[in-house]
N, C-alpha and C positions, 0 to 999 in steps of 0.2 A: 572482496565485496563484489556482488554481481551488478548492483546498481551504482549510481554515482550521486554525490551530494553537491549541492550548490556551493559557490564560494563563501557565502555567508552562513553556511551550515544550517539553514532553515528548511530547505526542501530536499527530499530524497526523490530521485527519479529512477525508474526501472523501465527498460524497454523489453517488451515481450514479442518474440516472433509470432506467437499465437494470435496476438491482437492484429498484427499486420496481415496475417494470412486468413483471418476471419474464422479460425478453427475453434475459437472459444466463444460460446454463445451466452456468456454471462452478461446480464444487464448491469448497468452502473450500480443500481441499488443492490443487486445480489452480490456484486464484487465488494462493495463497501461493507455489507453485513458479514460476509465470510472473512474479510480482512480484519475487522475489529474483533470478531469472535476468536480468531486464531491469535491475534496479537495480544489480547488480554488473557487468553486461556479460559474465557468464560463463555459457554455456549448460549447464555441468555443475554449477553452484552448487546446494547443498542448503539448503533452508529452515532445517532444524534446526541447521545448522552456522554460520549467520550470526547477526548481532547484532540482528536486527529481528524484531518480533512484528507480526502482522497479524490482525485480527479483523473479522468482518462482523456487523452488527446491522441487520436490515431493509435499508435502502438506504444505510447509512453504513459506510464502511471506515475503520478506525482503525489507525494504524501508530505504533509507538514502539520505542525501543531497549530490548532485554532487560536491559541493565545499569542502566536507570533514568536515564541521563544525558540532558541537554538535547539536542534535535536541533539541529545546527549549521545555519546558513543554507544551506550547500552541500547538506546532507542534505535539508532542506526543499525546495529547488529540484529536486533529483533525484527525490524522491518525487512532487512536484507534476507533473513531466513524465511519470513512468512510469505512475502509476495511471490517469489519463484515457486514455492510449494503449492500455492493456490492454482497455478497454471499446470503443475504436474498432476494435481489431484482432480481437477474439475474439467 
């Protein structure tokens, strides 16, 4: 796993060196849209209509379920694959 999960398994965190160095010019809105489209595999997916929240704080990206439930192992794996790929591609 490239990121790490909180002790209560509700929040996945990923630190990107690209965010620290300012090499990635994605706005938070663009980042959210790319994330949800890649996570769901649906190019038409809307961030607000899905059950995941994403926030950026300096170089850390945090993802959690909007309903407050624990992230399943499958969700953790998919998020762990999607987030690093965003920074490799954009």
